[in-house]
C-alpha positions as CSV (number, residue, x, y, z in Angstrom):
1,M,-26.2,-7.9,-35.4
2,K,-23.5,-10.6,-35.8
3,K,-20.8,-7.8,-35.9
4,M,-22.2,-6.2,-32.8
5,T,-22.2,-9.5,-31.0
6,M,-18.6,-10.1,-32.0
7,S,-17.7,-6.6,-30.9
8,I,-19.3,-7.1,-27.5
9,A,-17.5,-10.5,-27.1
10,L,-14.2,-8.9,-28.1
11,M,-14.7,-6.1,-25.6
12,A,-15.5,-8.6,-22.9
13,G,-12.5,-10.6,-23.7
14,M,-10.3,-7.5,-23.5
15,A,-11.8,-6.6,-20.1
16,V,-11.0,-10.1,-18.8
17,A,-7.5,-9.9,-20.2
18,Q,-6.9,-6.5,-18.6
19,A,-8.2,-7.8,-15.3
20,V,-5.8,-10.7,-15.5
21,L,-2.9,-8.4,-16.4
22,A,-3.8,-6.1,-13.4
23,Q,-3.4,-9.0,-10.9
24,A,-0.3,-9.2,-8.7
25,T,2.4,-11.3,-10.3
26,V,5.6,-12.5,-8.7
27,G,8.5,-10.5,-9.9
28,Q,6.3,-7.5,-10.8
29,S,5.4,-4.3,-8.9
30,A,2.7,-4.8,-6.3
31,P,-0.5,-3.0,-7.2
32,P,-0.8,0.1,-5.0
33,F,-3.8,0.7,-2.9
34,S,-5.4,3.0,-0.4
35,A,-8.2,2.1,2.0
36,T,-9.3,2.4,5.6
37,D,-8.6,0.2,8.5
38,A,-11.0,-1.3,11.0
39,S,-10.7,1.8,13.1
40,G,-11.6,4.1,10.2
41,K,-8.0,5.4,9.7
42,P,-6.5,5.6,6.2
43,V,-4.0,3.0,5.2
44,S,-2.0,2.7,2.1
45,L,0.6,0.3,0.7
46,A,2.8,3.3,0.2
47,D,2.9,3.8,3.9
48,Y,5.3,0.8,4.1
49,K,7.6,1.7,1.3
50,G,11.1,0.3,2.0
51,K,9.8,-2.5,4.1
52,Y,8.7,-6.1,3.5
53,V,4.9,-6.3,3.6
54,V,2.9,-9.5,4.1
55,L,-0.7,-9.4,2.8
56,E,-3.2,-11.9,4.3
57,W,-6.8,-12.3,3.1
58,V,-8.9,-13.2,6.2
59,N,-12.4,-14.3,7.0
60,K,-13.3,-15.1,10.6
61,D,-16.1,-17.4,9.5
62,C,-13.9,-19.5,7.2
63,P,-12.7,-22.9,8.7
64,F,-9.3,-22.4,7.0
65,S,-8.7,-19.0,8.6
66,Q,-9.9,-20.4,11.9
67,K,-7.4,-23.2,11.6
68,H,-4.5,-20.7,11.7
69,Y,-6.1,-18.3,14.2
70,N,-7.4,-20.8,16.7
71,S,-4.0,-22.7,16.8
72,G,-1.9,-19.5,17.2
73,N,-0.2,-20.2,13.9
74,I,-1.1,-16.7,12.5
75,T,0.2,-15.0,15.6
76,A,3.5,-17.0,15.4
77,T,3.8,-16.2,11.7
78,Q,3.1,-12.5,12.3
79,K,5.7,-12.3,15.0
80,H,8.2,-14.1,12.7
81,A,7.4,-11.4,10.0
82,A,7.8,-8.6,12.5
83,A,11.2,-10.0,13.6
84,K,12.2,-9.7,9.9
85,G,11.1,-6.1,9.8
86,A,7.9,-6.8,7.8
87,A,4.6,-5.1,8.2
88,W,1.5,-7.4,8.2
89,L,-1.7,-6.2,6.6
90,A,-4.7,-8.4,7.1
91,V,-7.2,-7.7,4.4
92,S,-11.0,-8.3,4.7
93,T,-12.7,-8.3,1.3
94,S,-16.5,-8.2,1.2
95,A,-19.1,-6.5,-0.9
96,A,-19.9,-4.1,1.9
97,G,-16.2,-3.3,2.7
98,P,-15.8,-0.5,5.2
99,K,-19.5,0.4,5.1
100,D,-20.3,-2.6,7.3
101,T,-18.9,-1.2,10.5
102,A,-20.5,-3.9,12.7
103,A,-18.7,-6.7,10.7
104,A,-15.4,-4.8,10.8
105,S,-15.7,-4.4,14.6
106,A,-16.5,-8.1,15.0
107,L,-13.6,-9.1,12.9
108,A,-11.2,-6.8,14.8
109,A,-12.5,-8.2,18.1
110,W,-12.1,-11.8,16.9
111,M,-8.5,-11.2,15.8
112,K,-7.7,-9.6,19.2
113,E,-9.3,-12.5,21.0
114,K,-7.0,-14.8,19.0
115,N,-4.0,-12.7,20.0
116,A,-3.3,-11.8,16.4
117,V,-0.9,-8.9,15.9
118,P,-1.4,-7.5,12.4
119,T,0.1,-4.1,11.6
120,A,-3.3,-3.1,10.3
121,L,-6.7,-4.7,9.4
122,V,-7.6,-3.3,5.9
123,L,-11.2,-3.2,4.8
124,D,-11.8,-3.8,1.1
125,A,-15.0,-3.6,-0.9
126,G,-13.3,-5.5,-3.7
127,P,-10.8,-3.4,-5.6
128,I,-7.7,-4.6,-3.6
129,G,-8.7,-8.2,-3.8
130,R,-9.3,-7.9,-7.5
131,A,-6.0,-6.1,-8.1
132,Y,-4.2,-8.9,-6.4
133,G,-6.3,-11.7,-7.7
134,A,-7.1,-12.9,-4.1
135,K,-9.1,-16.1,-4.3
136,T,-9.1,-17.6,-0.9
137,T,-9.0,-17.0,2.8
138,P,-6.2,-17.2,3.6
139,H,-4.4,-16.0,0.4
140,M,-0.9,-14.7,1.1
141,Y,1.5,-12.3,-0.6
142,V,4.9,-11.1,0.3
143,I,6.1,-7.8,-1.1
144,D,9.8,-6.8,-0.9
145,P,11.2,-3.3,0.1
146,A,11.5,-2.4,-3.6
147,G,7.7,-2.9,-3.9
148,K,7.8,-6.1,-5.9
149,V,5.7,-9.2,-5.2
150,V,8.1,-12.0,-4.2
151,Y,5.7,-14.6,-3.0
152,A,2.0,-15.4,-3.7
153,G,0.0,-18.4,-2.6
154,A,-0.9,-20.5,0.4
155,I,0.2,-19.9,4.0
156,D,1.5,-23.5,4.2
157,S,1.9,-26.8,2.4
158,K,-1.1,-28.7,3.8
159,A,-4.4,-27.7,2.2
160,S,-6.7,-28.7,5.1
161,A,-8.8,-27.1,7.8
162,N,-7.2,-29.3,10.4
163,A,-4.9,-27.5,12.9
164,A,-3.2,-30.9,13.6
165,D,-1.6,-30.6,10.1
166,I,0.3,-27.4,11.0
167,P,3.4,-28.8,12.8
168,S,4.2,-31.1,9.8
169,S,3.6,-28.3,7.2
170,I,6.0,-26.0,5.5
171,N,5.2,-22.4,6.4
172,Y,5.6,-20.8,3.0
173,V,5.4,-17.2,4.4
174,N,8.2,-17.8,6.9
175,L,10.2,-19.6,4.2
176,A,9.7,-16.6,1.8
177,L,10.8,-14.1,4.4
178,D,13.7,-16.1,5.6
179,E,15.1,-16.6,2.0
180,A,14.3,-13.0,0.8
181,T,15.9,-11.3,3.8
182,A,18.9,-13.5,3.5
183,G,19.3,-12.4,-0.2
184,K,18.5,-15.8,-1.5
185,P,16.3,-16.7,-4.5
186,L,13.0,-18.0,-3.2
187,S,12.6,-21.8,-3.5
188,K,8.8,-21.5,-3.6
189,P,7.8,-18.1,-5.0
190,V,4.4,-19.3,-6.1
191,T,2.1,-22.0,-4.5
192,Q,-1.5,-22.9,-4.8
193,P,-3.7,-21.0,-2.3
194,Y,-6.3,-22.9,-0.4
195,G,-9.3,-21.9,1.7
196,C,-12.8,-20.4,1.4
197,S,-13.5,-18.3,-1.6
198,V,-13.1,-14.6,-1.3
199,K,-16.6,-13.0,-1.5
200,Y,-16.9,-10.3,-4.1
201,G,-20.0,-8.2,-4.7
């Protein structure tokens, strides 16, 4: 019985270790994924091979996402990314994923209302979030044209839900794209993400 318990514990530990190893790491290849977008069309990371890609975990009910959407900061950051030739994939992770079409439509409508301009709104039932280790909304990743993760963490330097903090914050996504596209080493490749917890099933 003791051997069996130890064996189960060892297997559980290995599963956790594998999950940790599977998560996106700066300097390593970005985990590939295929999913559907809010309009039901297939979308894949491979579709953007050779381009910079920004991944943003989003939740319209989260005050921290609202901070950046209501203020227009997300739109400005998306436009900055587009000017650098980057695609912007907003990812909505929930237990229902693409099955909850009403929630997907509501999120897409909310983003449009806020003048957000993502390249695609990706619906995820959990596998993408787990592969990247997404913890919060927002949680940001920047992937370079070679398919490597070059930035992971917060959208900016002030971990609050107060939009008044945005002007005095460092926008880490803009910084990462500016430095990466200029061929410079990133001064802040990893930061601590902040926001609401990503809801996994």
